[in-house]
Kinemage of the C-alpha trace (Angstrom):
@kinemage 1
@onewidth
@group {chain A} dominant
@subgroup {mainchain}
@vectorlist {calphas} color= white
{ca met a 1} P -20.158 72.091 27.262
{ca ala a 2} L -18.958 69.396 29.520
{ca asp a 3} L -17.476 70.410 33.134
{ca val a 4} L -14.128 70.803 32.653
{ca lys a 5} L -13.083 68.428 35.925
{ca ser a 6} L -14.747 65.877 33.795
{ca lys a 7} L -13.031 66.278 30.162
{ca thr a 8} L -10.078 63.396 29.446
{ca gln a 9} L -7.018 64.168 28.411
{ca arg a 10} L -7.780 63.496 24.809
{ca glu a 11} L -10.744 66.361 24.955
{ca lys a 12} L -8.852 68.123 26.469
{ca phe a 13} L -5.870 68.041 23.046
{ca glu a 14} L -8.316 68.221 21.160
{ca glu a 15} L -10.105 71.404 22.613
{ca ala a 16} L -6.662 72.958 22.658
{ca ala a 17} L -5.820 71.421 19.274
{ca arg a 18} L -9.225 73.267 17.660
{ca asp a 19} L -8.901 76.625 19.683
{ca leu a 20} L -5.011 76.664 18.285
{ca glu a 21} L -6.912 75.976 14.963
{ca thr a 22} L -3.747 73.213 13.778
{ca asp a 23} L -3.651 71.248 10.531
{ca asp a 24} L -2.469 68.581 9.293
{ca ser a 25} L 0.998 70.755 8.143
{ca glu a 26} L 4.484 69.297 10.090
{ca glu a 27} L 6.028 72.515 10.078
{ca ala a 28} L 1.973 74.616 11.365
{ca phe a 29} L 2.656 71.682 14.186
{ca asp a 30} L 5.945 72.459 15.337
{ca ala a 31} L 4.611 76.040 15.374
{ca lys a 32} L 1.145 75.312 17.442
{ca leu a 33} L 3.254 72.320 19.705
{ca lys a 34} L 6.116 75.746 20.808
{ca lys a 35} L 3.258 77.576 21.823
{ca ile a 36} L 1.321 75.387 24.385
{ca ala a 37} L 4.731 74.045 25.606
{ca lys a 38} L 7.364 75.525 26.597
{ca thr a 39} L 10.333 74.334 28.285
{ca pro a 40} L 11.768 76.131 30.736
{ca pro a 41} L 15.918 76.572 30.155
{ca pro a 42} L 17.780 73.908 32.655
{ca lys a 43} L 18.436 74.782 35.946
{ca asp a 44} L 22.043 74.764 36.839
{ca asp a 45} L 23.536 71.055 37.472
{ca lys a 46} L 24.924 70.524 41.261
{ca arg a 47} L 26.971 67.491 39.831
{ca lys a 48} L 29.518 70.022 38.326
{ca pro a 49} L 32.296 68.533 36.644
{ca ser a 50} L 35.668 67.973 38.991
């Protein structure tokens, strides 16, 4: 196995996809993507309307 620092972004993505046992289903892809790509809730916007 290659050193983690020497892996390309594509190789890291492909490895993550294999670990998550992805398939060609769009629904399965969306579900798996939500597991690894969580967005934090937006912080209060400092530019509040007047």
